[in-house]
C-alpha positions, 0 to 999 in steps of 0.5 A: 896124174900124180897125187890125185886127191878127192873122192869118186862119184861112186864113193860119194853116192855110196856115202850119201845113200848110207847116211840117208838109210841111217836117217830114215831108221832114226826117224822111224825110231824117234816117231815110235819113241815119241808116241810111247812117251806121249802115251805115258805122259797122258796116262800119268797126267790123268792118274795125277788128276784123278788123285788130285780130285780124290785128295781135294775132296778129303781136304776141302770136305767137298765132293769133286767129280771128273767127267770124261769127254771124247777129247778130254775131261773136266773137273767139277767141285761141289759147294754143298751136298744138295747140288744136283749130282749130274749137272751141278758143281763148279767147273774148275778146269778142263783138259784136252788129250791127244790120244783116245781113252776107252774102257779096258777092252778098248772097244767102248768109249769112256766119254760121259763117264763120271768119277765122283769122289765124296768128302772121304775121297771114296768113289763108287764109280769103279772102272778101268781107263785105257789110253789108246793105241795099246801095244806100244812100248809104253810102260803105263797105258791104263788106270784102274779106279778103285773105291779108295785108290787109283792104280797105274797099269799096262794093257796085256791081253786086253786086261790092265796089269797093275804096276 
């Protein structure tokens, strides 16, 4: 019995239990971190797309609109001022989203909401878009569309605080 080498079964089970606990904690943290990053990505992509529609209206001297849908949004470009404002326009692109979008209070859907930009880049379609679920650690999770600009923000107490 001299120079016994190796680990006892109790020591091995203890080490495996510690490793399993650490992996469980890491997986939970990664899941919440991943959701936070996806919400921020979706918010920033929508923000960029709204600004692109606004800028394309100015540079091309054509009206553009973005129509919100339950699972995404669609870009339209008008070829003339006479086109029907509700059904006219050429579809440029359609995007799908992972997280639900609602109005600022979080209770009503943003689906069928239209943001139309005139040839000067202005809009009368003022609203706040919230990317759900709120209450995550995401730095930005809402967008405020103003007449001449669009801002990113964070939902705090059911209001979008601009960043």
